[in-house]
N, C-alpha and C positions, 0 to 999 in steps of 0.2 A: 537600649543601645544595641546595635548590631554586633555580631562577633568581630567583624572587620574593624568597627569603631573601637571596640574593646581592645583589640590587638594593637591598634595605632596608639591608643592611650597608654597601654602597657609599655610599648617601646619608648614613648616620650618620657614617661615617669621613671623608667628603669635605666635609661642611658646615663652614663657617668663619664667624666673626663678621666682617662686612663693615663697614668704616668709610669706604670710598671708593666712591661710587656714580656710575654714569652718570646723566645728567639725566633720561632718559626714565622716565616713570612706568609701571610694569607695569599690564596690564589689570585693572580692578576685578573682573571676573568670575573671573579666576584667583585673586585675593586672597580673594574670597568663598568659592570652592571650598576653599581652604586653611583658612579659618576653620571651614567645615563639618567638615573632617577633624579640626581641633583639638578639636571637641566630642566626639570619640570617646575622649577621655582617660579613664582610670579616675577614678572619683569615689565616695567613701564614701557609702553610703545613697542613691545615685543623685540627689544634690542638684543636679547640673549648675550649679554656682555661678558659672561664668565669664560674663563680659560683655566684649564686644569692641566698639570703636568705630573705624571708619575715619575719620580726621580730614581735613577739607577745608582748603583754603588759608587761610581766615580764621582758623580755630582754630589751625592750625600757626603762622601769623604771630604770634598772641597768645602762644603757648607760647614761641616763639623770643624774643620781647621779654621775657617773664617770666624766662626763663632768663638772658638777657643782664643783666637787673637783678640777679639773684641772684649771678651770677659777678662783676659789677662790685663789689658790696658785699663779697665775700670776697677777690677777687684783683686788683681794679683794672681800669682802662679797657682796657689792652692785651689782657689775657686775655678780657675781656668781648667786645670787638670780634672777636677771633679766633674765639671760640665762636659768636658771632652769624653770622659768615661761614660757618663749617662747618655749623651747623644749617640755615641757609637752603638749602643744597645737597642736603639729604636729600629724595629724591623722594616717598617714601610713609611715612605714619605710621599706626600703630594703637595705641590705648590698651587695655590689658588690666586687668580688675578682677574682683573677686568680690563676691557678695552676702554681707553679714555675717549671722550667724544669731543672735547674742546669746549663744551658748555658746562659750567660749574653745577647748574641744577641737574642736568642729565647725568653728570658724573656722580652726584650724590645719590640719585635714583639707581644708577648702575651698581654702585658700591652696596646699597641696600639689597639689591637683587642678588648679588653674589653672596652676601651674608645669608640670605634665605637659601640659596643653592648649597652653601656649605652645611647649613643645618639639615637639609635634605640628605646630604652625603653622610653626615654623622649618624643620622637615624637609620639610613639604609644599611650602613655598615654594622651598626649595633644590632639590627634585626638579623644579621648573619653571624652574630656573636663576635664581631670584630670591634675592638675598642679603639678610641681615637683621642687625640688631644689637638686642639686648634691653637696654634702658637702665633701670637702677634708681637713677639718681642722685638727688641731694637734691631736685630739682624734683618728683619723684614723691611726696614726702612733705609737700607744701605745701598749705595750704588754698586758695591761689590756683589751683593746678592743678585741684583738686577742683571749684572754681567754674567754671573755663573748660570743664571736661568735663561739667558738669551733674551732678556726683556729690554726693550727700548722705553725708558721712563717717560718719554714724550707721548707715547701712544698706549702704554699699559701700566697698570698699578698693581703691585702685590697686595693681597688682602690677608694672606697668612700662609703658614706651613701647617699641614695636617699630618700628624704622625698617626700611624695605625698598626695594629697587630692584635694578636690574641691576648686578652688581659691575663696577667699573672695574678693580680689582685684587683678587686672591684671595691672602691670606697663607698661608704654609706653617705647618704645625703638627705636633706629635707628642704622644704620650701616654706616660706611664710604663708599663713592662711590667706586666702584670696581677699578677705575683708581688709587686710593690711595694704593691699596694692591696688584695690579697685575703688573707683569713685563712680557714683551714679549721679549724673547731672539732670536737672529738670528740663 
């Protein structure tokens, strides 16, 4: 295997979902470069359906308050305040979405392409020692979040929020042996 292939394998194997970040915000130029790499994901018919938004402090504060309200309605005050405190500590935020096409099959392909682009983004950031968490929680399916992000739900669909920052801790992980997930057909 080439050194390049070894480094790609190492980035893939070492990447972790990070939930505990340092307070320092990574340089925006590094994040922009990672987003550019994300756009090299495979996409059927070259639709390049992905859309990314780097979220500033005002938008983040509004999202935190919206999520606090949603959690309070479902789980009560204590859970809502704990979530608010946790979300306020997330240093960087990106919203990922795709343009809808009006064709259900093409939209499925576009969603898959954006998922590939997000994986590219996570790996590119990890290669710069920036940790991430891709969140697809209930808030990502609300009209209120669409409104906060300036998204017209008729023409665009949120795929997730990506939190990023320098990891305070890096969890350990493992995967099943390939024999448990691979079938070879005749």
